[in-house]
ZABA-592656 format. One record per atom (N, C-alpha, C): x negated, y, z; residue number from 0; atom name; residue in one letter. Coordinates in steps of 0.2 Angstrom, whole numbers, plus 5000, padded with zeros to 4 digits. Example, Ala and Ser with C-alpha at 12.3 -4.5 7.8 and 13.67 -1.06 7.14 Angstrom:
% ZABA-592656
((4934; 4972; 5039); 0; N; a)
((4938; 4978; 5039); 0; CA; a)
((4934; 4984; 5039); 0; C; a)
((4936; 4989; 5035); 1; N; s)
((4932; 4995; 5036); 1; CA; s)
((4936; 5000; 5039); 1; C; s)
% end
This chain:
% ZABA-592656
((4525; 5436; 5580); 0; N; x)
((4521; 5434; 5574); 0; CA; x)
((4523; 5439; 5569); 0; C; x)
((4518; 5442; 5565); 1; N; x)
((4519; 5447; 5560); 1; CA; x)
((4522; 5443; 5554); 1; C; x)
((4528; 5447; 5551); 2; N; x)
((4531; 5444; 5545); 2; CA; x)
((4527; 5446; 5539); 2; C; x)
((4525; 5441; 5535); 3; N; x)
((4521; 5443; 5529); 3; CA; x)
((4525; 5443; 5523); 3; C; x)
((4523; 5447; 5518); 4; N; x)
((4527; 5448; 5512); 4; CA; x)
((4521; 5448; 5506); 4; C; x)
((4524; 5445; 5500); 5; N; x)
((4519; 5446; 5494); 5; CA; x)
((4521; 5453; 5491); 5; C; x)
((4517; 5458; 5493); 6; N; x)
((4518; 5465; 5492); 6; CA; x)
((4518; 5466; 5484); 6; C; x)
((4523; 5469; 5481); 7; N; x)
((4524; 5470; 5474); 7; CA; x)
((4519; 5476; 5472); 7; C; x)
((4518; 5481; 5477); 8; N; x)
((4514; 5487; 5475); 8; CA; x)
((4506; 5485; 5476); 8; C; x)
((4504; 5481; 5481); 9; N; x)
((4497; 5480; 5482); 9; CA; x)
((4495; 5473; 5478); 9; C; x)
((4500; 5469; 5477); 10; N; x)
((4499; 5463; 5473); 10; CA; x)
((4495; 5458; 5478); 10; C; x)
((4497; 5458; 5484); 11; N; x)
((4494; 5453; 5489); 11; CA; x)
((4498; 5452; 5495); 11; C; x)
((4497; 5446; 5498); 12; N; x)
((4500; 5445; 5505); 12; CA; x)
((4498; 5450; 5510); 12; C; x)
((4503; 5453; 5513); 13; N; x)
((4501; 5458; 5518); 13; CA; x)
((4507; 5459; 5523); 13; C; x)
((4506; 5461; 5529); 14; N; x)
((4511; 5462; 5534); 14; CA; x)
((4517; 5466; 5531); 14; C; x)
((4523; 5463; 5532); 15; N; x)
((4529; 5466; 5530); 15; CA; x)
((4531; 5472; 5535); 15; C; x)
((4536; 5475; 5533); 16; N; x)
((4540; 5480; 5537); 16; CA; x)
((4543; 5477; 5543); 16; C; x)
((4544; 5480; 5548); 17; N; x)
((4547; 5478; 5554); 17; CA; x)
((4554; 5478; 5554); 17; C; x)
((4557; 5482; 5550); 18; N; x)
((4564; 5483; 5549); 18; CA; x)
((4566; 5486; 5542); 18; C; x)
((4572; 5486; 5540); 19; N; x)
((4573; 5489; 5534); 19; CA; x)
((4573; 5497; 5535); 19; C; x)
((4569; 5500; 5530); 20; N; x)
((4568; 5507; 5531); 20; CA; x)
((4572; 5511; 5526); 20; C; x)
((4576; 5508; 5522); 21; N; x)
((4581; 5512; 5518); 21; CA; x)
((4587; 5508; 5517); 21; C; x)
((4593; 5511; 5516); 22; N; x)
((4599; 5508; 5516); 22; CA; x)
((4600; 5504; 5509); 22; C; x)
((4605; 5500; 5509); 23; N; x)
((4608; 5497; 5503); 23; CA; x)
((4603; 5492; 5500); 23; C; x)
((4605; 5491; 5493); 24; N; x)
((4601; 5485; 5490); 24; CA; x)
((4594; 5487; 5489); 24; C; x)
((4593; 5493; 5487); 25; N; x)
((4586; 5495; 5486); 25; CA; x)
((4582; 5494; 5493); 25; C; x)
((4585; 5496; 5499); 26; N; x)
((4582; 5495; 5505); 26; CA; x)
((4580; 5488; 5506); 26; C; x)
((4585; 5483; 5505); 27; N; x)
((4584; 5476; 5505); 27; CA; x)
((4578; 5474; 5501); 27; C; x)
((4578; 5476; 5495); 28; N; x)
((4573; 5474; 5490); 28; CA; x)
((4566; 5476; 5493); 28; C; x)
((4566; 5482; 5496); 29; N; x)
((4560; 5485; 5499); 29; CA; x)
((4558; 5481; 5505); 29; C; x)
((4562; 5479; 5509); 30; N; x)
((4561; 5476; 5515); 30; CA; x)
((4558; 5469; 5513); 30; C; x)
((4560; 5466; 5508); 31; N; x)
((4558; 5459; 5506); 31; CA; x)
((4552; 5459; 5502); 31; C; x)
((4550; 5464; 5499); 32; N; x)
((4544; 5464; 5494); 32; CA; x)
((4539; 5469; 5495); 32; C; x)
((4539; 5473; 5500); 33; N; x)
((4535; 5479; 5501); 33; CA; x)
((4531; 5478; 5508); 33; C; x)
((4525; 5479; 5508); 34; N; x)
((4521; 5479; 5514); 34; CA; x)
((4521; 5486; 5518); 34; C; x)
((4519; 5485; 5525); 35; N; x)
((4518; 5491; 5528); 35; CA; x)
((4514; 5496; 5525); 35; C; x)
((4508; 5494; 5523); 36; N; x)
((4503; 5498; 5520); 36; CA; x)
((4506; 5501; 5513); 36; C; x)
((4509; 5498; 5509); 37; N; x)
((4512; 5501; 5503); 37; CA; x)
((4518; 5506; 5505); 37; C; x)
((4522; 5504; 5510); 38; N; x)
((4527; 5509; 5513); 38; CA; x)
((4523; 5516; 5515); 38; C; x)
((4518; 5515; 5518); 39; N; x)
((4514; 5521; 5520); 39; CA; x)
((4512; 5525; 5514); 39; C; x)
((4510; 5522; 5509); 40; N; x)
((4508; 5525; 5502); 40; CA; x)
((4514; 5529; 5500); 40; C; x)
((4520; 5526; 5500); 41; N; x)
((4526; 5529; 5497); 41; CA; x)
((4527; 5535; 5501); 41; C; x)
((4527; 5535; 5508); 42; N; x)
((4528; 5540; 5512); 42; CA; x)
((4524; 5546; 5511); 42; C; x)
((4518; 5545; 5509); 43; N; x)
((4513; 5550; 5507); 43; CA; x)
((4515; 5553; 5501); 43; C; x)
((4517; 5549; 5496); 44; N; x)
((4519; 5551; 5489); 44; CA; x)
((4525; 5555; 5489); 44; C; x)
((4530; 5552; 5493); 45; N; x)
((4536; 5556; 5494); 45; CA; x)
((4535; 5563; 5497); 45; C; x)
((4531; 5564; 5502); 46; N; x)
((4530; 5570; 5505); 46; CA; x)
((4527; 5575; 5500); 46; C; x)
((4522; 5572; 5496); 47; N; x)
((4520; 5576; 5490); 47; CA; x)
((4525; 5579; 5485); 47; C; x)
((4530; 5574; 5483); 48; N; x)
((4535; 5576; 5479); 48; CA; x)
((4539; 5581; 5482); 48; C; x)
((4541; 5580; 5488); 49; N; x)
((4546; 5585; 5491); 49; CA; x)
((4542; 5592; 5492); 49; C; x)
((4536; 5592; 5493); 50; N; x)
((4532; 5598; 5494); 50; CA; x)
((4531; 5602; 5487); 50; C; x)
((4529; 5598; 5482); 51; N; x)
((4527; 5600; 5475); 51; CA; x)
((4534; 5603; 5472); 51; C; x)
((4539; 5599; 5472); 52; N; x)
((4545; 5601; 5469); 52; CA; x)
((4550; 5606; 5473); 52; C; x)
((4547; 5607; 5479); 53; N; x)
((4551; 5611; 5484); 53; CA; x)
((4558; 5609; 5484); 53; C; x)
((4559; 5603; 5486); 54; N; x)
((4566; 5600; 5486); 54; CA; x)
((4568; 5599; 5494); 54; C; x)
((4574; 5598; 5495); 55; N; x)
((4577; 5597; 5502); 55; CA; x)
((4580; 5590; 5502); 55; C; x)
((4578; 5585; 5506); 56; N; x)
((4581; 5579; 5507); 56; CA; x)
((4588; 5579; 5508); 56; C; x)
((4590; 5585; 5511); 57; N; x)
((4598; 5585; 5512); 57; CA; x)
((4602; 5586; 5506); 57; C; x)
((4599; 5588; 5500); 58; N; x)
((4602; 5590; 5494); 58; CA; x)
((4604; 5583; 5491); 58; C; x)
((4610; 5581; 5489); 59; N; x)
((4612; 5575; 5486); 59; CA; x)
((4608; 5574; 5479); 59; C; x)
((4607; 5579; 5475); 60; N; x)
((4603; 5578; 5469); 60; CA; x)
((4595; 5576; 5471); 60; C; x)
((4593; 5579; 5476); 61; N; x)
((4586; 5578; 5478); 61; CA; x)
((4585; 5571; 5481); 61; C; x)
((4590; 5569; 5485); 62; N; x)
((4590; 5562; 5487); 62; CA; x)
((4590; 5557; 5482); 62; C; x)
((4594; 5558; 5476); 63; N; x)
((4595; 5554; 5471); 63; CA; x)
((4588; 5553; 5467); 63; C; x)
((4585; 5559; 5466); 64; N; x)
((4578; 5560; 5463); 64; CA; x)
((4573; 5556; 5467); 64; C; x)
((4573; 5556; 5474); 65; N; x)
((4568; 5553; 5478); 65; CA; x)
((4569; 5545; 5477); 65; C; x)
((4576; 5543; 5477); 66; N; x)
((4577; 5536; 5477); 66; CA; x)
((4575; 5533; 5470); 66; C; x)
((4576; 5537; 5465); 67; N; x)
((4574; 5535; 5458); 67; CA; x)
((4566; 5534; 5458); 67; C; x)
((4563; 5539; 5461); 68; N; x)
((4555; 5539; 5461); 68; CA; x)
((4553; 5533; 5465); 68; C; x)
((4556; 5532; 5471); 69; N; x)
((4555; 5526; 5475); 69; CA; x)
((4555; 5520; 5472); 69; C; x)
((4561; 5519; 5468); 70; N; x)
((4562; 5512; 5464); 70; CA; x)
((4556; 5512; 5459); 70; C; x)
((4554; 5517; 5456); 71; N; x)
((4549; 5517; 5451); 71; CA; x)
((4542; 5516; 5454); 71; C; x)
((4541; 5519; 5460); 72; N; x)
((4535; 5518; 5463); 72; CA; x)
((4533; 5511; 5465); 72; C; x)
((4539; 5507; 5467); 73; N; x)
((4538; 5500; 5469); 73; CA; x)
((4539; 5495; 5464); 73; C; x)
((4544; 5496; 5460); 74; N; x)
((4546; 5491; 5455); 74; CA; x)
((4546; 5493; 5448); 74; C; x)
((4544; 5499; 5447); 75; N; x)
((4544; 5501; 5440); 75; CA; x)
((4537; 5502; 5438); 75; C; x)
((4536; 5507; 5433); 76; N; x)
((4529; 5509; 5431); 76; CA; x)
((4526; 5514; 5435); 76; C; x)
((4528; 5515; 5441); 77; N; x)
((4525; 5520; 5445); 77; CA; x)
((4528; 5527; 5445); 77; C; x)
((4528; 5530; 5450); 78; N; x)
((4531; 5537; 5451); 78; CA; x)
((4526; 5542; 5448); 78; C; x)
((4528; 5546; 5444); 79; N; x)
((4523; 5551; 5441); 79; CA; x)
((4522; 5557; 5445); 79; C; x)
((4516; 5559; 5445); 80; N; x)
((4514; 5565; 5448); 80; CA; x)
((4517; 5571; 5445); 80; C; x)
((4518; 5577; 5448); 81; N; x)
((4521; 5583; 5445); 81; CA; x)
((4516; 5585; 5440); 81; C; x)
((4518; 5588; 5435); 82; N; x)
((4514; 5591; 5430); 82; CA; x)
((4509; 5596; 5433); 82; C; x)
((4503; 5596; 5432); 83; N; x)
((4498; 5601; 5434); 83; CA; x)
((4496; 5599; 5442); 83; C; x)
((4498; 5594; 5445); 84; N; x)
((4497; 5593; 5452); 84; CA; x)
((4489; 5592; 5453); 84; C; x)
((4487; 5595; 5458); 85; N; x)
((4480; 5594; 5460); 85; CA; x)
((4480; 5592; 5467); 85; C; x)
((4477; 5586; 5469); 86; N; x)
((4477; 5584; 5476); 86; CA; x)
((4473; 5589; 5480); 86; C; x)
((4475; 5590; 5487); 87; N; x)
((4472; 5595; 5491); 87; CA; x)
((4464; 5593; 5492); 87; C; x)
((4460; 5598; 5492); 88; N; x)
((4453; 5596; 5494); 88; CA; x)
((4452; 5595; 5501); 88; C; x)
((4448; 5590; 5503); 89; N; x)
((4446; 5589; 5510); 89; CA; x)
((4441; 5593; 5513); 89; C; x)
((4438; 5598; 5509); 90; N; x)
((4433; 5602; 5511); 90; CA; x)
((4436; 5607; 5516); 90; C; x)
((4432; 5608; 5521); 91; N; x)
((4434; 5613; 5527); 91; CA; x)
((4430; 5619; 5526); 91; C; x)
% end
C-alpha cells in the first residue's frame, strides 16, 4: 500500500516518498511532509541551481547552499531562481 502524506509543497494528499532521501532532521521532515511529485520538482530545481551557479555538490559550501535552498523550497517562502535565469526553450 502506498504511503500518503499531506504534501507541504503541493498542499494536498499525495503518495509519499518510499524512503528518506536526505539525512538528518531535514531528511526526516521531508520524508514525513513531502510527496514523490514534490521531491521530483525539487530534483529538477536543484539541478538547475547546480548548473546555473556552476557549483559542485562535493564542495561543503555548495552542499550547505543546496540544503538551505531545499529547506526554503519545501518549508519556507520558496527557493529563488538565479538572477537573470531564463528557462530553456523546448523548441527544436
